[in-house]
C-alpha positions as a Markdown table, in Angstrom:
| # | Residue | x | y | z |
|---|---|---|---|---|
| 1 | Unk | 83.1 | 115.9 | 98.6 |
| 2 | Unk | 80.5 | 113.7 | 96.9 |
| 3 | Unk | 81.2 | 115.3 | 93.5 |
| 4 | Unk | 84.9 | 114.4 | 93.6 |
| 5 | Unk | 84.2 | 110.9 | 94.8 |
| 6 | Unk | 81.6 | 110.4 | 92.1 |
| 7 | Unk | 84.1 | 111.6 | 89.4 |
| 8 | Unk | 86.7 | 109.1 | 90.8 |
| 9 | Unk | 84.1 | 106.2 | 90.5 |
| 10 | Unk | 83.3 | 107.2 | 86.9 |
| 11 | Unk | 87.0 | 107.4 | 86.1 |
| 12 | Unk | 87.4 | 103.7 | 87.1 |
| 13 | Unk | 84.3 | 102.7 | 85.1 |
| 14 | Unk | 81.8 | 102.6 | 87.9 |
| 15 | Unk | 78.3 | 104.1 | 88.1 |
| 16 | Unk | 78.1 | 106.3 | 91.2 |
| 17 | Unk | 75.2 | 106.6 | 93.6 |
| 18 | Unk | 75.7 | 109.3 | 96.1 |
| 19 | Unk | 73.7 | 109.6 | 99.3 |
| 20 | Unk | 74.5 | 112.0 | 102.1 |
| 21 | Unk | 74.9 | 110.2 | 105.4 |
| 22 | Unk | 76.0 | 113.1 | 107.7 |
| 23 | Unk | 76.0 | 116.8 | 108.0 |
| 24 | Unk | 78.2 | 119.1 | 110.0 |
| 25 | Unk | 76.2 | 121.5 | 112.2 |
| 26 | Unk | 78.2 | 124.5 | 113.6 |
| 27 | Unk | 78.6 | 124.9 | 117.3 |
| 28 | Unk | 80.3 | 128.3 | 117.4 |
| 29 | Unk | 78.8 | 129.9 | 120.6 |
| 30 | Unk | 82.0 | 129.2 | 122.6 |
| 31 | Unk | 84.5 | 130.4 | 120.0 |
| 32 | Unk | 84.9 | 133.8 | 121.7 |
| 33 | Unk | 85.8 | 131.9 | 125.0 |
| 34 | Unk | 88.4 | 129.9 | 123.1 |
| 35 | Unk | 89.9 | 133.0 | 121.5 |
| 36 | Unk | 90.1 | 134.6 | 125.0 |
| 37 | Unk | 91.9 | 131.5 | 126.3 |
| 38 | Unk | 94.4 | 131.5 | 123.4 |
| 39 | Unk | 95.0 | 135.3 | 123.9 |
| 40 | Unk | 95.6 | 134.8 | 127.6 |
| 41 | Unk | 98.2 | 132.0 | 126.9 |
| 42 | Unk | 96.2 | 129.4 | 128.8 |
| 43 | Unk | 97.3 | 126.5 | 126.6 |
| 44 | Unk | 100.7 | 125.0 | 126.2 |
| 45 | Unk | 99.4 | 122.5 | 123.6 |
| 46 | Unk | 96.5 | 122.8 | 121.1 |
| 47 | Unk | 95.4 | 119.6 | 119.4 |
| 48 | Unk | 93.3 | 119.7 | 116.2 |
| 49 | Unk | 91.7 | 116.5 | 114.9 |
| 50 | Unk | 90.2 | 117.8 | 111.6 |
| 51 | Unk | 90.5 | 120.5 | 109.1 |
| 52 | Unk | 86.8 | 121.3 | 109.6 |
| 53 | Unk | 87.6 | 122.2 | 113.2 |
| 54 | Unk | 90.4 | 124.5 | 112.2 |
| 55 | Unk | 88.2 | 126.3 | 109.6 |
| 56 | Unk | 85.3 | 126.6 | 111.9 |
| 57 | Unk | 87.6 | 128.5 | 114.4 |
| 58 | Unk | 89.2 | 130.7 | 111.7 |
| 59 | Unk | 86.0 | 131.7 | 110.0 |
| 60 | Unk | 84.2 | 132.6 | 113.2 |
| 61 | Unk | 87.2 | 134.4 | 114.5 |
| 62 | Unk | 87.3 | 136.4 | 111.3 |
| 63 | Unk | 83.6 | 137.1 | 111.5 |
| 64 | Unk | 84.1 | 138.4 | 115.0 |
| 65 | Unk | 87.0 | 140.6 | 113.9 |
| 66 | Unk | 89.4 | 138.6 | 116.1 |
| 67 | Unk | 91.3 | 136.5 | 113.6 |
| 68 | Unk | 94.7 | 138.0 | 114.2 |
| 69 | Unk | 94.1 | 137.6 | 118.0 |
| 70 | Unk | 93.4 | 133.9 | 117.5 |
| 71 | Unk | 96.4 | 133.4 | 115.2 |
| 72 | Unk | 98.8 | 135.1 | 117.6 |
| 73 | Unk | 97.6 | 132.9 | 120.4 |
| 74 | Unk | 97.9 | 129.7 | 118.3 |
| 75 | Unk | 101.4 | 130.7 | 117.1 |
| 76 | Unk | 102.5 | 131.0 | 120.7 |
| 77 | Unk | 101.5 | 127.4 | 121.5 |
| 78 | Unk | 102.6 | 123.9 | 120.5 |
| 79 | Unk | 100.2 | 122.7 | 117.8 |
| 80 | Unk | 99.5 | 119.0 | 117.2 |
| 81 | Unk | 97.4 | 117.6 | 114.3 |
| 82 | Unk | 96.0 | 114.2 | 113.8 |
| 83 | Unk | 96.3 | 114.3 | 110.0 |
| 84 | Unk | 97.1 | 116.3 | 106.9 |
| 85 | Unk | 93.8 | 118.2 | 106.6 |
| 86 | Unk | 94.1 | 120.2 | 109.8 |
| 87 | Unk | 97.8 | 120.8 | 109.1 |
| 88 | Unk | 96.9 | 122.1 | 105.6 |
| 89 | Unk | 94.2 | 124.4 | 107.0 |
| 90 | Unk | 96.6 | 125.8 | 109.6 |
| 91 | Unk | 99.3 | 126.4 | 107.0 |
| 92 | Unk | 96.9 | 128.6 | 105.0 |
| 93 | Unk | 97.1 | 131.0 | 108.0 |
| 94 | Unk | 100.8 | 130.6 | 108.6 |
| 95 | Unk | 100.3 | 128.7 | 111.8 |
| 96 | Unk | 103.2 | 126.2 | 112.2 |
| 97 | Unk | 102.4 | 122.7 | 113.2 |
| 98 | Unk | 104.8 | 121.1 | 115.6 |
| 99 | Unk | 103.5 | 117.6 | 115.8 |
| 100 | Unk | 101.9 | 115.7 | 112.9 |
| 101 | Unk | 100.6 | 112.1 | 113.3 |
| 102 | Unk | 101.9 | 109.7 | 110.7 |
| 103 | Unk | 99.7 | 107.4 | 108.6 |
| 104 | Unk | 97.1 | 106.1 | 109.1 |
| 105 | Unk | 96.4 | 109.2 | 111.2 |
| 106 | Unk | 94.6 | 107.6 | 114.1 |
| 107 | Unk | 94.6 | 108.4 | 117.8 |
| 108 | Unk | 97.4 | 105.9 | 118.3 |
| 109 | Unk | 99.8 | 107.7 | 115.9 |
| 110 | Unk | 98.8 | 111.1 | 117.4 |
| 111 | Unk | 99.6 | 109.9 | 120.9 |
| 112 | Unk | 102.9 | 108.5 | 119.7 |
| 113 | Unk | 103.8 | 111.9 | 118.2 |
| 114 | Unk | 103.0 | 113.5 | 121.5 |
| 115 | Unk | 105.0 | 111.1 | 123.6 |
| 116 | Unk | 108.1 | 113.4 | 123.7 |
| 117 | Unk | 106.1 | 116.4 | 124.8 |
| 118 | Unk | 105.9 | 117.3 | 128.5 |
| 119 | Unk | 102.6 | 118.9 | 129.1 |
| 120 | Unk | 102.1 | 117.6 | 132.7 |
| 121 | Unk | 100.3 | 120.3 | 134.7 |
| 122 | Unk | 99.9 | 122.5 | 131.6 |
| 123 | Unk | 96.8 | 123.6 | 129.7 |
| 124 | Unk | 95.8 | 121.5 | 126.8 |
| 125 | Unk | 93.1 | 122.4 | 124.3 |
| 126 | Unk | 91.5 | 119.5 | 122.3 |
| 127 | Unk | 89.5 | 120.6 | 119.4 |
| 128 | Unk | 87.3 | 117.6 | 118.6 |
| 129 | Unk | 85.7 | 116.4 | 115.4 |
| 130 | Unk | 81.9 | 116.1 | 115.3 |
| 131 | Unk | 81.7 | 114.0 | 118.5 |
| 132 | Unk | 84.0 | 113.4 | 121.5 |
| 133 | Unk | 87.1 | 111.3 | 121.1 |
| 134 | Unk | 87.0 | 109.9 | 124.7 |
| 135 | Unk | 90.1 | 107.7 | 124.2 |
| 136 | Unk | 92.3 | 110.7 | 123.3 |
| 137 | Unk | 90.8 | 112.9 | 125.9 |
| 138 | Unk | 91.4 | 110.3 | 128.6 |
| 139 | Unk | 95.0 | 109.7 | 127.4 |
| 140 | Unk | 95.8 | 113.4 | 127.5 |
| 141 | Unk | 94.4 | 113.7 | 131.0 |
| 142 | Unk | 96.3 | 110.6 | 132.1 |
| 143 | Unk | 99.5 | 112.2 | 130.9 |
| 144 | Unk | 98.9 | 115.1 | 133.3 |
| 145 | Unk | 97.4 | 117.8 | 131.0 |
| 146 | Unk | 94.8 | 120.2 | 132.3 |
| 147 | Unk | 92.5 | 119.3 | 129.5 |
| 148 | Unk | 89.8 | 121.6 | 128.0 |
| 149 | Unk | 87.6 | 120.1 | 125.3 |
| 150 | Unk | 86.1 | 122.2 | 122.5 |
| 151 | Unk | 83.4 | 121.2 | 120.0 |
| 152 | Unk | 83.1 | 123.6 | 117.1 |
| 153 | Unk | 80.7 | 121.4 | 115.1 |
| 154 | Unk | 78.7 | 118.2 | 115.5 |
| 155 | Unk | 77.8 | 115.3 | 113.3 |
| 156 | Unk | 74.1 | 115.0 | 112.6 |
| 157 | Unk | 71.9 | 113.1 | 110.2 |
| 158 | Unk | 71.1 | 114.9 | 107.0 |
| 159 | Unk | 68.0 | 117.1 | 107.0 |
| 160 | Unk | 66.6 | 115.1 | 104.1 |
| 161 | Unk | 66.8 | 111.4 | 104.8 |
| 162 | Unk | 65.1 | 110.3 | 101.6 |
| 163 | Unk | 68.3 | 109.5 | 99.6 |
| 164 | Unk | 69.9 | 107.6 | 102.5 |
| 165 | Unk | 66.7 | 105.6 | 103.1 |
| 166 | Unk | 66.5 | 104.8 | 99.4 |
| 167 | Unk | 70.1 | 103.5 | 99.6 |
| 168 | Unk | 69.2 | 101.2 | 102.4 |
| 169 | Unk | 66.4 | 99.7 | 100.3 |
| 170 | Unk | 68.7 | 99.4 | 97.2 |
| 171 | Unk | 71.3 | 97.7 | 99.2 |
| 172 | Unk | 68.8 | 95.2 | 100.7 |
| 173 | Unk | 67.4 | 94.6 | 97.2 |
| 174 | Unk | 71.0 | 93.8 | 96.1 |
| 175 | Unk | 71.0 | 96.5 | 93.5 |
| 176 | Unk | 74.3 | 98.0 | 94.7 |
| 177 | Unk | 77.5 | 96.1 | 94.0 |
| 178 | Unk | 79.9 | 98.1 | 96.2 |
| 179 | Unk | 79.8 | 100.8 | 98.8 |
| 180 | Unk | 82.6 | 103.1 | 100.0 |
| 181 | Unk | 82.6 | 104.8 | 103.5 |
| 182 | Unk | 84.9 | 107.8 | 104.1 |
| 183 | Unk | 84.2 | 108.3 | 107.8 |
| 184 | Unk | 83.1 | 106.3 | 110.8 |
| 185 | Unk | 79.9 | 108.4 | 111.4 |
| 186 | Unk | 78.6 | 107.4 | 107.9 |
| 187 | Unk | 78.7 | 103.8 | 108.8 |
| 188 | Unk | 76.8 | 104.3 | 112.1 |
| 189 | Unk | 74.2 | 106.7 | 110.6 |
| 190 | Unk | 73.4 | 104.2 | 107.7 |
| 191 | Unk | 72.9 | 101.3 | 110.1 |
| 192 | Unk | 71.0 | 103.4 | 112.7 |
| 193 | Unk | 68.6 | 104.6 | 110.0 |
| 194 | Unk | 68.0 | 101.0 | 109.0 |
| 195 | Unk | 67.4 | 100.2 | 112.6 |
| 196 | Unk | 64.7 | 102.8 | 112.8 |
| 197 | Unk | 62.7 | 101.1 | 110.0 |
| 198 | Unk | 63.5 | 97.5 | 111.3 |
| 199 | Unk | 65.8 | 96.8 | 108.4 |
| 200 | Unk | 69.2 | 96.7 | 110.1 |
| 201 | Unk | 69.6 | 92.9 | 110.2 |
| 202 | Unk | 68.9 | 92.6 | 106.5 |
| 203 | Unk | 71.2 | 95.5 | 105.7 |
| 204 | Unk | 74.1 | 94.0 | 107.7 |
| 205 | Unk | 73.5 | 90.6 | 106.1 |
| 206 | Unk | 73.6 | 91.9 | 102.6 |
| 207 | Unk | 76.7 | 94.0 | 103.3 |
| 208 | Unk | 78.5 | 90.9 | 104.5 |
| 209 | Unk | 77.1 | 88.5 | 101.9 |
| 210 | Unk | 76.8 | 90.5 | 98.7 |
| 211 | Unk | 78.0 | 94.1 | 98.6 |
| 212 | Unk | 81.7 | 94.9 | 98.5 |
| 213 | Unk | 82.4 | 97.2 | 101.4 |
| 214 | Unk | 85.3 | 99.6 | 101.3 |
| 215 | Unk | 86.5 | 101.7 | 104.3 |
| 216 | Unk | 88.9 | 104.6 | 103.9 |
| 217 | Unk | 91.0 | 103.8 | 107.0 |
| 218 | Unk | 91.3 | 101.7 | 110.2 |
| 219 | Unk | 89.0 | 104.0 | 112.2 |
| 220 | Unk | 86.2 | 103.6 | 109.7 |
| 221 | Unk | 86.9 | 99.9 | 109.4 |
| 222 | Unk | 86.7 | 99.5 | 113.2 |
| 223 | Unk | 83.3 | 101.2 | 113.2 |
| 224 | Unk | 82.0 | 98.8 | 110.5 |
| 225 | Unk | 83.2 | 95.8 | 112.5 |
| 226 | Unk | 81.5 | 97.1 | 115.7 |
| 227 | Unk | 78.3 | 97.1 | 113.6 |
| 228 | Unk | 78.9 | 93.5 | 112.6 |
| 229 | Unk | 80.1 | 94.4 | 109.0 |
| 230 | Unk | 83.4 | 93.0 | 107.7 |
| 231 | Unk | 85.0 | 95.5 | 105.3 |
| 232 | Unk | 86.5 | 93.9 | 102.1 |
| 233 | Unk | 88.7 | 96.8 | 101.0 |
| 234 | Unk | 91.1 | 99.0 | 103.1 |
| 235 | Unk | 93.5 | 101.1 | 101.0 |
| 236 | Unk | 97.2 | 101.4 | 101.7 |
| 237 | Unk | 96.7 | 105.1 | 102.3 |
| 238 | Unk | 93.6 | 106.7 | 104.0 |
| 239 | Unk | 92.8 | 109.0 | 101.1 |
| 240 | Unk | 89.8 | 109.2 | 98.7 |
| 241 | Unk | 91.8 | 108.5 | 95.6 |
| 242 | Unk | 93.5 | 105.5 | 97.1 |
| 243 | Unk | 90.2 | 104.2 | 98.4 |
| 244 | Unk | 88.4 | 104.2 | 95.0 |
| 245 | Unk | 91.5 | 102.8 | 93.3 |
| 246 | Unk | 91.7 | 99.9 | 95.8 |
| 247 | Unk | 88.0 | 99.3 | 95.4 |
| 248 | Unk | 88.3 | 99.2 | 91.6 |
| 249 | Unk | 91.3 | 96.8 | 91.9 |
| 250 | Unk | 89.3 | 94.5 | 94.2 |
| 251 | Unk | 86.4 | 94.4 | 91.8 |
| 252 | Unk | 88.7 | 93.7 | 88.8 |
| 253 | Unk | 90.5 | 90.9 | 90.6 |
| 254 | Unk | 87.5 | 89.2 | 92.2 |
| 255 | Unk | 84.5 | 90.2 | 90.1 |
| 256 | Unk | 81.4 | 91.2 | 92.1 |
| 257 | Unk | 81.8 | 89.5 | 95.4 |
| 258 | Unk | 78.6 | 87.6 | 95.7 |
| 259 | Unk | 75.6 | 87.5 | 93.5 |
């Protein structure tokens, strides 16, 4: 959603520089197996972490001519969603969502929402985002669920790394006043790319000493801290509009952090 984010930045008077840091690569080879499992009633609970996961399932099911079969199976199970995006995607297909994590939509809130559900000894399908959420998977297994994990897409670096590499250089040269991250994988990919060209230490230093760093939510902020970067801005609500508004407010109140 780089176009929407760029428009938001302009609306608050900033000059956007957009660099793709991640791409979602489909992994749809096992969708027929998942549809079979749904049709057979193998799951008591299905957990969706992202809207992208929902849409990957729906589009491939439709391409296979098995959409109604998949929807019937989903409607016969308890559905849990980590945030509003998978809930909204499911609502488009009239699939009711029984459990919705509250803000800030992390694994903690999702597990809290599931605390009243007895799925011990029952089949649980966990549809991951672009990588494994081991904390959630382990917690579901510890609660007695017969867990099956599904990966319908994966996070990879962009095919063209030129814009991201250029951003690393512009950050190190202190030509960027602020940077906004909207997912944890963006943080890691940026720093790992810098590592590959022996620039990671300088990048981390400039992000801590000069550039204002905004993270969309606590998961993203935690990923930054693991990389040695302390975020300056964390919005009250983990949404793009709130992120850019909070960043603009920070800049207005403090001027550019360090020169």
